[in-house]
N, C-alpha and C positions, 0 to 999 in steps of 0.2 A: 394644461398640457397632459395628454394621456401618457400612460407608462410606455407605450410603444414609441411615441414621438420622442420622449425623453431618452429612451434607449438608443434610437438612431441618431439623435443629435449630440449625444455625449461622445467626445473624442478621447476619453481616457480608457485605459485598459481595465480599470476598476476604480470605484469610489468607496472609501471607507469613511462613513459619516460624511463630513465635509472635506475630507482629504482626498486628493487625486493621485492615482498611480498612473503616470503618463505612459503612453504607448512607446515612446522613444526610450524611456528609462527601462521599461520592461524588456524591450528588444535587445538593449545592451546587456542586460543581465542574462537573457536567454542565450545570446551569442557567446558570452563568456562560459556559460554552463555547457554549451554544446562543444566548445573547444576543450574544456576540461574532460568531457566524457567521450571524446572522439574515438578512443581506443576501447571503450567499454563493450564488453561482450553482452549479447542479448539486449541490445538497446531498446528502450521503450518507444512506443508510438509517440511522435512529436507532440501531438495534441495532449496526451496524458502528461508528458513532461512539462509542457507549458502551463497546464492547469495546476500542477503541483507547485511550480515556481510562483505563479500568481497567488496561490493560497499562502505560500511562505511570505511573500511580500506584504500581503494583507495582514498577516500575523505581526510582521515587523512594524508596520504602521500602527497597529493597535497597541503594541508593546511600547513604542516610542511615546505615543499619546498618554498612556497610563503612567509611564515612568515620569514624564514631564509634569503631569498633573499632581503626582505624589512626591515630587522632588527626589526621585530615585536616580542616583548616578553611580558610576564606577570610577574610582581614582586609579592612577597609574600603578600604585603598589598592589591594589587588589587585582587589577587585570594581569599584572606580571605573575602574581601568585597562581592564578588560574591557568595561564598559558604554560608556565613552567612545570606545573604539576599535573596537567591533564594529558590523557592519551591523545587527544586531538592535537595538542601542541607538539608532542613528541613525534607523532606520525608526520605532521607537516614539516617539521625540521628535517627528518630523514628524507622526505620526498625532495625538498629543496636542495639538500646537500647532494643528492644524486644528480639533480639537474645541473648544479654548479660544478660537480666533480670535485668537491672540497670536503674535508673532514671537519664537520661541525659537531661539537660535543653536546650542546644543549640549546633549548629554545631561547634562553637568555642570551647566549652568545650570538645566535643568529639575529635576534632582535637588535642587539647593539651594533652589529655589522651593518644591518639595513638602515638603521636610524642615522648612523655616522656617515654613510655614503649612499644615499638613496639612488643617485644617478648610476652608480656602478651596479647596483642590484635592481634596477628598474624592471627587469624582466620577471622577477619573482616577488617584488615588493607588493604588487597589487594582490597577489594570492595570499601573501603573509598577512597583510592588513585586513583582508576579507576574513581570514581565520580569526584574527583578533576581535573583529566586529562580532563574529559569531560567539566568541567566548564572552564578550561583554554582554551580549544579549542573553546568554545563558545565565550569567550572574544576576543581571537585572530581573530576569524572569523568576529566578529563585527567590529574590527578595519580595517581588510582587506576589508570588504564590504564598509566601509566608504571611503577608499582610491579608490576603484574601482568606487564607485558612483561619486566621484569628478573627476575621470579620464574620465568618459563617459559624453561627452558634445554634445548637438545637433548641427547638421550642418544647413546650411541656408535652405535646402529643408525641414528638419524636423521642423524648425521654421515656415516655410510657412504652413506646414500641421497643426502645432499647432494653427495657426491663422485661422483655418477653419471657426469658428463661426463668424469671422469678415471679411471673404473673399467675393469677388464679386460673385453674383449668375447669371447664364446664362440660359435663356430660349432657348431651342433648338428644331428645327423641324428636324426630321430625318426619314430615311428609311433604312432598313437593310435586308440582305439576309444571313441566317445562313448557315454555311458550312455543317451542318448536313443534309440539304436538298439534297445535292449532294454527300455526303461522300461515298455512295456505288457505285458511277459511276466508272467504271473500268479505265477510262482515268485519274483519280486522284490517282490511286494506285501508291504509291511511289516505286522507284527502290531500289535495295539493296544499291547502293552507296548513295542515298539520306537518307536512314535509318541510314546507318553508319555515315554519316555526322552529323546527330542529336545526335547519340550516342557519338561521339567524342566531341561535343559541351557541352553535359550535363554529361559527364563521371564522374565528381566528385560527382554527386548525388549517385553513387553506389560504392564509395570507401569502402573497407573493411580492417579490421586489422587481422582478424582470419578467419579460414575456415568457410564457410556458407553452409548449406545444405537445399535443397528444397525437400520436401517429402510429401507423402500422408500416412495417418494412419487410422486404424479403431480401435475404442474403443468399446468393447462389455461389457455391464453390466451383471454381474452374478446375476440375479434376481431370487427370489423364484418362483418355479413352482406352478401350481394350487394344486398339491399334497402337496407341502411344506406348502402352505398357509392353506390348510385344516387340516393338522396335527398340525400346530401351533395354529389354532383356538381352537382345543380341549384342548391344554395346557392352553391357555388364559382363556377359560371358567372355567376350573378347578381351576385356581388361583383366579379368581373372586369369586368363590364359597367358597373357604377355607378362604379367607381373611375376610369374613363377620362373621366368627365364633368367639367365645370368645378367642380362642388361635390362632387367624388368622395369626399374624406375625410369630409365631413359626411354624405354619403349612406351611406357605409360604416358609420357609427356606428349606423344603423338596422337593420343586419343583425346580429343578436345574436352569431352565430358569429364574426364578424369585428370586433366592437366593441372589442376590446382593442387599440386603436391607440396606438402609442408613437412619440415623435418623437426623432430622433437627428441629430447632425451628424458627418460623417466626411470625411476627406481622400481623395484618390485612392489614396494609399499604404495607408490603412486599408481601403479598399474591396477592394484586391488581397488583403490578408491575410484579410479576411472571406470573400471568394470562395473562397479556398483551404480555409479551415476548413469552410465550408458545402458545398463540392464543387459549386459553381455556376459553371461556366466563363463564363457570359454576364453575370454580375453586374458585373464590372469594366467591360465595354463599355457597359453601361446607365448606370453612374455617370459614366464619362468623357464620355459624350455630352452630359451636363450640361444637358439640355433640361428647363426647368421644366414640370412637369405630366406628364412621361414616367412610364410605369408598367412594372413588371417583375414577373413571376410565377415562383415557384419551387415546384415540386411534387416531392416525394420520398416515395413510399409513401403513408401516410395523413397526411403533414404538408404543409400548403399555406401559403405566405407571399406576401403582396402588398406591393410597395414602390411608393411614389410620391415623386418629387422635388418638394418644395414650395418650395424656394428654393435659389439658388446665389449665394454671396457671398464676397468677399475679406475674411477676418477675421484678427485677430491670433492667431497660433498660440502662439508663445512670446514672452516679454518678459523683459528684465532690469530689475528694479525695485529701488527703495530705499524701505524702510518706516520711518517715524518714528512712534513711539508717544508720545502726549502725555497726561499725567495732569492733570486740571483741568477747569474749566467751559468754556463756549462762548467766553468772552472770551479765556481762556488759549489755547484751540485756535486761534482766529483770529489771535492775536498770533504764535504759532509758525509758522502757515501763511504769514503775510505776511513774516516774517523769512526763511523758507526760500526763498520766491520772489523775495526781494530779494538772494539769494546770501549771506546771513549764516550764520555757524556757530552752530548752536543746541545742539550736543552738550553744552555745559556748563550749559545752563539747567536749573533744578530741575524734575524730573518729566518730562524728555524723554529718550528713548532712541532713538538712531539706529543702525539695523542696516546692515551692509554690503550691497552690491549682491548680489542673489540672483536665480536664474532662476525663472520662473513659467509653468506650463502654463495659459494663459488659457482654453482651451476645456474645461478639466477640469470634468466634470459636478458635482463637489463645490462649485464656485464658483456663486454665485447669478447669475441673469441681470442683476441690477442692478450687481453688481461687474464682470461682463464688459463691460457697456455703458459703464460709467465708464472702464474701461481703454481700450476702443475709442475713446471720444470724446476722451480726453486723451493717446493714444499719441504724437501728433506735437507736443504743445504744449511739452514740456520743463519743465512746471510741476508743482508739487505740487498735489494735490487731496485732498479729504476722502473717504477710502474708506469708513470706518465712523465713526460718532460717537454718543456719549452726551452729551447737553447738560450733564450735571452731572459725570460721572466721567472722561471722556477720549475720545480719538479716535485713529484710525490714519490717517496721512497717507501718500500714495504718489506716487512719481514714476516714470514710465517712461523709462529711459535709452535703450533701444533695443527694437525690436520686429520680429518676422519674421511676415509675413502669408502665408497660404496660402488656396487655394480650398477652401471648405467646402460640402458638399452636404447640405442639410437633407432628411431622409427621414421620411415617415410610413410606419410598418411595422405590419402586422397579420398574425397567424398563426392558423391553425385546424387542429387535429388531429381527424381523423375518428375517433370512438370508437363502440363498439357501443351500440346503442339498449337501452333498458331491457328491451324484449321479447327481444332477442338475449341479453342478459345472463341473463335469467331462464331461457330455454330451455337455455343452456349449463350453468347451475347445476343445472337439473332433470335433465339428461342425466347429469351426474356423480353426482348423488344416487341416480339409478336404479342406476348401477354399484355404489355403496357399499351400497345396500339388498340387492343380490343377492350381494355378496361381503364378508361381515362378518368374515372372519378374514384374518390376514396372508398365509397360504398361498394362499387363494383370490384375494386382492387381486393378488398377484404373478403367479399363474398365468393369470388371466383378463383382466388389464388390456389386453393387445393385442387381444383379441376385441372390446373396446368402443372401440377406437381410441385407447387411451392408452399411453404409454410409462412403465413403472414404473422409476424411477431408484433406485439404491441409494445410501445415505448412512450415514456413521458419524459420530455427533455427540456432543459433550460440552458442558459448561456454558460453554465459551469459543467455541462455534460460533455466529456471528452470523447466518448465512444458510444456507439450503439451496442447494446447487449453487454452482458457481464457487469462487473463492478470492480474496476481497477483499484479502488481504495482498499478493498478487502482481498486483493490478490486474485480476483477473477477477471481475466482479460476479456475485453470485448472485441469488436471488429476493428482491426488496425486500419488507420486512415479513413475512418467513417465520419470524421468531424465535418466534412463538407456537406454530407447529407443532413446533419444536424443544423448547420448554418443555413442551408436551403429552407428547412422547415421554419426557422426563426426569422429569417430576413427576406426571403424571396417568395416562398410558397403561399398560396391562398387556400383558405379553408375549403376542403373537399377536392383539392387538386392532387395530381400525381406527378412526381418528379421524372426527370430523365434518368438514365442509368449512370451511377457513379462508379468509375473504374479506377479509382486511386489506389486500391489494393490489387496487386497483380493476381492474387489468388481468389478474390471474392468480388462479385458484382453486387451492388446494392441499389435498390429502388425504394422510394418512400411515398406513402400516401398520407397527406396531412388531414387528420380528422378534425382538429380544431386548434385555434391559436388563442391564448388568453393573455390579455394585456391590461387587465384591471388591477385593483388592489387585492382581490381575492379570486380564487377559482370559483367559477359560477356553479350554481346548482345543476346546470345542464351537463356538467362534466360527469361521465359515467360512474366514476368511483365516488364522487361526491354525492351523486344522486342515490347510489346504492347504499352508502352510509346513512344518509338522511332517511331513506325509505325504511331501512331495517330498524333504525332507532325509533322512528315514528311509529312503526308497527308494534315494536316492543312496548312502547309507552301506552299505546291504545289497548293492547292485550292486558297489560298490567292493571290499567284502570277498570277494564271490564271484569277481569278476574276478581279483583278486590271487591267490586260491587256484587259479584255473583256468589262469592263464597264466605266473605267475612261475616262472622256471627252466626253462621248456619250450622255449626257443630260446637261441642263443648270440649273436645280433646283431640289429640293428634290422630287417634284411631278413627274418630268420626270424620275428620277432614280427609284422611287418606281414602276413606270410602267414597266421599264426594269427588275427590280427585281421580278416582279410579286407579289408585296406586296402593302400595302397602307401606306401613310405618317402617322407619329405619332409625339408626342411631349413629352419632358421630361425636367427636371430641373437639372442643374449640379452646384455643389459648390466645387471649388478647395479645396482639403484637406479632403473632405469627400469621402471615398472609396466606397460608395454605390450610385448607380444611378438607379432610377426607370426605368424599362423596358430594362435595359442594363445588360448583364451578366458580372460582374466584378470579378468573383471568381478567386483565385490564381491558379497557376499551380498545378495539382493533380497528383497522382501516376500513373494514366493511360494515362498521356500525354495531358489531356484536360486542356484548359486554357481560362479564361474569358478575357474581354477587358477593364482592368483597365486603359489602355493607352488612352482610349476615353476621360477621364477626362482632361488630359493634353492637348490633341489636341483641345478640346473645349475652354479651357482657353487661348490658344495661337491663336485662330482663330479671323479673322476680322468679325465684325458684318455685316450680310447681304450677305457674300460671301459663296458659296456652295463648300464643300470639299468632296472628296471621300477618304476613308481610309480602307485598308484591314487589319483587326485585326487578333486576334488569333482564334476567333470562328465565325466571321461574317464579311461581307463587309458592310460599312456604307456610306451613303451620308447624310451630315448634314449641317445645317445653323444655326448660332446663331442669333436669332430674337430679343432678348432683353437682356440687361445687367443691373443688379441692383447693383450699386456701394455700397460698404460697408460704413456705416456712421462713423465707427471708425476703426482706425488701431492702434495696440499696438506697442510700441517701441521694439526694438530687445532685450533689457535687460529684459523687462517685459515678452516677449515671452519666453526667456530662463528660467526665474524663474518659469513661469507656466509649462514649459516642465519638469523641475526638480521635481516640486511638483507632477506632474501627472505620469511621466514615470521614474523618477530617482529611484535608488535601494532603497533609504530610504523612498520613498513616500508611499509604501504599504508593510507592513512587509513580508507577505507571497510571494507577487510578487517579492519583493526584494531578498528574500532568494532563490526562484526558479531561478531567473535570475543570481544571483551570483553563485549558484551551477552549472548552465549551463556553465557559463564562465569558472569556475574552471575545470569542467570535460572535457571541450574541449581544455584546454590549453596545454595538452600533450597527446601523443598517449598512450592509455590504452589497454593492451593486457590481456585478461582473459583466463587462462589455467585451471580453476578449474575443468571443466568437466572430465579432464583426471584422476583426483585423486578420483573421487566419485564412 
């Protein structure tokens, strides 16, 4: 069965070795994640979120397998310790306490409540147990990381490299001739068999698990036309005029483009932060002016924001409060309230729970206006009052011990983004469709895109590619909602064909030309990047062989070889274990087949002082002589080197580096096959 047949017949979202991550299981996790993030600002592209979730599930599967194979488990006491003492456990406890409207002091208390009565807490039990699973995974992962760290030990060569600062230093006289000076000479053009030999040697660099597609695409922004911008400016001018009036906010509601009015309260400190984030240097001065009814306008590109100060007031910002929970009817609640305000100790009364003093952010948007108003009204009384009450079941009583007030500026905020009109959108799409109608092959698409005003971008995609363009994993966003174009290339398109227009992104139109689709075990030699790599490498090998035959033994010293090379002698310094040498290219093998001459370092270290050597490297031919050797004053013992290596390179030496290395080890331990694109 070919790779493509296997890909299309597989009904899992992914396979990790022999383990299957089912589509239904994945969809349930994604639905839960979506619900959790439904109020998230700046929500990511769904395809990016889905790929991140699938990667997480793959890691979980790998972790479960490795822990089972190594008998790594977490007992209840260990898990409780992690949950109770972690920031994750504390934050989840606070979140659930807010959801329940209860005063919960610790993760341990919440865990006991949920375990004792799971039915009562079924709405939050799932999220709590999910957090405990994450804590368990973190602990198991730490144990596994430690095991891997101890299993990875340096070999003798690595210890020699580790000893770089204590190594001998060699002064070297050299001459070189770069292959780039003759690379265009036709006599060095490699034959097909020589290129194929390089391909077979480096074949594992291009091993693939799933179908891969090489394509070109055009992405066309649907931008407002001049007519659209002129029409929008009239609306903006009208909105700025009406907001300045006494009934400005109500009048603004009648302008549909600016009717999305939101109200917020901010301090001057928050205004400064907002001004910096927004890039609006005048915003802080506007707020600090504090004039009720003042307006401010922020225009950046096609985004326009209107602010109006509707009120300025001294309000309680933070308070230290004591909460008392009472179980029982109204009579019981009144009895406890009276006792508290009489200074009596109620902590031993049945159905009464007194929490220790705790801080409260009073202007937190999650608090209702009625709660904030009660706290404001009772902040200076020193008395308990009823914060929340159920006439039959119980109440929450609260007393403000101390409060800090700040000046809050109430703002009415409305924003308007100018977008292309339907007429502009239609004409933009019609223009792109005309280009596609006249260029129906991938070759014509790429050749003629510029003539029609488009830039054809190249992309190499597989089933794990969430977006065209950019790199979301490194914070570089691509084209939102472009996953369907990728799916077309992998599942529907034929080599050399051109897609229809994808309109899933309201602001961008996308069309794709499929250059090739690869479904074997390796990328073929016909792939442009693979062919470039192999051709460059084969050419370098051919030049090296010819250069060595041409020059080796034809001179007795560096000066003589320099004359033959048509260059001048030079000097450098080499320290074994240091991968950088001044004036020598030591860069590693690159994706285009170019490679530096790191091997120069080892050859210098092995050379006899005073003897001239000729060596044909990857990028140049060299003649060199070691003129002076400075012996190291100190040599570390092997055990000292090993300890130093573990401290610098071991997994536990640097937390983030250790996590990255451990993740890499885990993710490459088994074949991972991603099928998600088929189901999106």
